[in-house]
C-alpha positions as CSV (number, residue, x, y, z in Angstrom):
1,M,-45.0,43.6,-6.7
2,I,-41.2,43.6,-6.6
3,A,-39.6,42.8,-3.2
4,K,-36.4,44.6,-2.1
5,S,-34.6,41.3,-2.2
6,D,-35.3,41.1,-6.0
7,M,-33.3,44.3,-6.6
8,P,-29.5,44.2,-6.3
9,N,-28.1,47.1,-4.5
10,I,-25.3,48.5,-6.7
11,N,-24.2,50.9,-4.0
12,E,-23.4,48.2,-1.5
13,K,-19.7,47.9,-1.0
14,R,-17.7,45.6,1.2
15,P,-16.7,47.4,4.5
16,D,-13.0,48.5,4.3
17,G,-12.3,47.0,7.8
18,L,-12.6,43.4,6.6
19,K,-9.6,41.3,5.7
20,P,-9.6,39.2,2.5
21,D,-10.8,36.2,4.5
22,G,-13.9,38.2,5.8
23,G,-12.7,38.7,9.4
24,A,-12.3,42.2,10.8
25,Y,-9.0,43.9,11.1
26,R,-8.3,44.2,14.9
27,V,-7.2,47.6,16.1
28,L,-5.7,49.0,19.4
29,I,-6.2,52.7,20.0
30,V,-3.7,54.4,22.2
31,D,-4.5,58.0,22.9
32,D,-4.9,60.1,26.1
33,S,-7.7,62.1,24.6
34,M,-11.0,60.3,25.2
35,F,-12.5,62.4,22.4
36,I,-9.9,61.4,19.8
37,A,-10.0,57.7,20.9
38,K,-13.8,57.7,20.6
39,Q,-13.7,59.5,17.2
40,L,-11.1,57.0,15.8
41,G,-13.1,54.1,17.2
42,Q,-16.3,55.4,15.5
43,I,-14.6,56.0,12.2
44,L,-13.1,52.5,12.3
45,T,-16.1,50.5,13.5
46,S,-18.3,52.2,10.9
47,E,-16.1,50.5,8.3
48,G,-16.2,47.0,10.0
49,F,-12.9,47.2,11.9
50,E,-12.9,45.7,15.4
51,V,-11.5,47.9,18.1
52,V,-10.1,45.3,20.5
53,G,-8.8,47.7,23.0
54,T,-7.9,51.3,24.0
55,A,-5.2,52.7,26.3
56,G,-4.8,56.2,27.6
57,D,-1.0,56.4,27.7
58,G,2.0,54.7,26.2
59,L,2.7,52.4,29.1
60,S,-0.8,50.9,29.2
61,G,-0.6,50.8,25.4
62,I,2.4,48.5,25.6
63,E,0.7,46.3,28.2
64,K,-2.5,46.1,26.2
65,Y,-0.5,45.2,23.0
66,K,1.3,42.3,24.8
67,E,-2.0,41.1,26.3
68,L,-3.7,41.1,22.8
69,Y,-0.7,39.8,20.9
70,P,-0.8,38.0,18.3
71,N,-4.5,38.9,17.7
72,I,-3.9,42.5,16.7
73,D,-3.4,43.9,13.2
74,L,-2.9,47.6,13.9
75,V,-2.1,50.2,16.6
76,T,-3.0,53.9,16.3
77,M,-0.5,55.7,18.6
78,D,-0.8,59.2,19.8
79,I,2.5,61.0,20.1
80,T,2.1,63.2,23.2
81,M,0.7,61.3,26.2
82,P,1.3,61.1,30.0
83,K,3.5,58.4,31.7
84,M,5.1,57.4,28.3
85,D,5.0,59.2,25.0
86,G,4.0,57.5,21.8
87,V,7.5,57.4,20.3
88,T,8.9,55.5,23.3
89,A,5.8,53.2,23.3
90,L,6.4,52.6,19.6
91,E,10.0,51.6,20.3
92,K,8.9,49.2,23.1
93,I,6.2,47.6,21.0
94,L,8.6,47.1,18.1
95,E,11.2,45.5,20.5
96,F,8.5,43.1,21.5
97,D,7.1,42.5,18.0
98,K,9.3,43.7,15.1
99,N,6.3,43.2,12.7
100,A,3.9,45.4,14.6
101,T,1.9,47.8,12.4
102,V,1.8,51.2,14.2
103,V,0.2,54.3,12.8
104,M,1.1,57.5,14.7
105,V,-1.5,60.2,15.4
106,S,-0.1,63.7,15.7
107,A,-1.1,67.3,16.1
108,L,0.0,69.7,13.4
109,G,3.5,71.1,14.0
110,K,5.0,67.8,15.2
111,E,6.7,67.0,11.9
112,D,10.1,66.3,13.5
113,V,8.6,63.7,15.9
114,V,6.5,62.1,13.2
115,K,9.7,61.8,11.0
116,K,11.5,60.2,14.0
117,S,8.6,57.7,14.5
118,L,8.7,56.7,10.8
119,L,12.4,56.2,10.9
120,L,12.0,54.0,14.0
121,G,9.4,51.8,12.3
122,A,5.9,53.4,12.4
123,K,4.2,52.6,9.1
124,S,2.4,55.9,8.6
125,Y,0.8,58.8,10.5
126,I,-2.5,60.6,10.8
127,V,-2.7,64.4,11.6
128,K,-5.3,65.9,14.0
129,P,-7.9,67.1,13.6
130,L,-9.1,63.8,12.3
131,D,-10.5,63.6,8.8
132,R,-12.5,60.4,8.2
133,K,-11.4,59.9,4.6
134,K,-7.7,60.5,5.4
135,V,-7.8,58.2,8.5
136,L,-9.3,55.3,6.5
137,E,-7.0,56.1,3.5
138,R,-3.8,55.9,5.6
139,I,-4.8,52.9,7.7
140,L,-5.9,50.9,4.6
141,Q,-2.7,51.8,2.8
142,V,-0.7,50.3,5.6
143,L,-2.8,47.2,6.0
144,K,-3.0,46.4,2.3
145,R,0.8,46.4,1.9
């Protein structure tokens, strides 16, 4: 009888959330929508990423970033949030760490704000409603640069 271990699994692929050294990419999710934050977290953890923190507004996003620094590889940043919007939070994070990798998360129709974010230093953007394939595509594009 053939055991499962005797058969190589040709469909087994390495999770996308792992760095070349085998460690997980560490992500901070900043979004005031618990639903979006949870959805992003599920998409990322299912691919081996490690969600190291979440924040519900730009202000706590900056605090969390500083707290986790330098052990953070990527920030997903919602644009419209209470206390401090994502664009201002992006600027503050980049003032603190000019090499920060921030991907903006935006609703449709916010092209002008997304453009401003990219000019300020955001590495890419994701449009809501979230599409698993596009989320992973954009994030991996940014991390593999």
